[in-house]
Residue, then its C-alpha position, 0 to 999 in steps of 0.5 A: m526607460p520602462y525597458k532598462n528596468y525590465e532588463k535590470q529586474k530580469e539579471k536581478a531575478l538570474e542572479r537570485y536563481y542562481k544564488n538559490r540553486k546551490k542550496r535546492i540541489e543540496y536540500q534535494r540531496k538530503y531529501d533522496k537520502e531520507n526517502k530512499e527507502n520509501k523510494n525504493r517501496y515504491e518502485k517494488e510496488k510498480r514493478r508488481g503490477k497489475a497482479y499486485n492491483k488485482k489482490k489490493k482490488l480484490q481484498h477490498y471487495a472482500q472486505k466490503n462484500i463477501l466479509p457481511v455474507l460470511l458474518k451471518k452465515y457463520k459467525k466465528c472463526q471457520l478453522n478450528l486451529d488449536g481449539c481457534l473459535k474466536d468471534k473478534k478480529l475476522e478476516v477473509h482467507h481467499k482459497k482461490y483468488t476470485k469473487k466467489v463467496e464459496d472460494c473464501l473462509l472466515v478466519c481470525m488474524n492468528c489462524h490467518k497468520k499461521i495458514h500463510q506460515k504454512n503455505k511459505e514453509v511448503 
């Protein structure tokens, strides 16, 4: 007797599975369409690989270790682009991607953008 109940339960479970299968597939398709951009962005980052990860690690290291040293030493933006000597929103700019303090500049956010724009133009 308990064996028959088990088979009935199994049949009902399979029926429920196939009944809800269409709903799950439709939901998954809808979800994929909505998140296609996020998926593409993730795949691009994945393709960048080690170089991308190295750059991110170095940026984190700079914020944690190099920025305090440069702040003690200079306290203001090191570049004088358009007369800028701000002391707010300071960032670390790497001349070379190393962990040496000598290879870094302390610049404000606006000057940092200008540096990178110049690099792209050249």
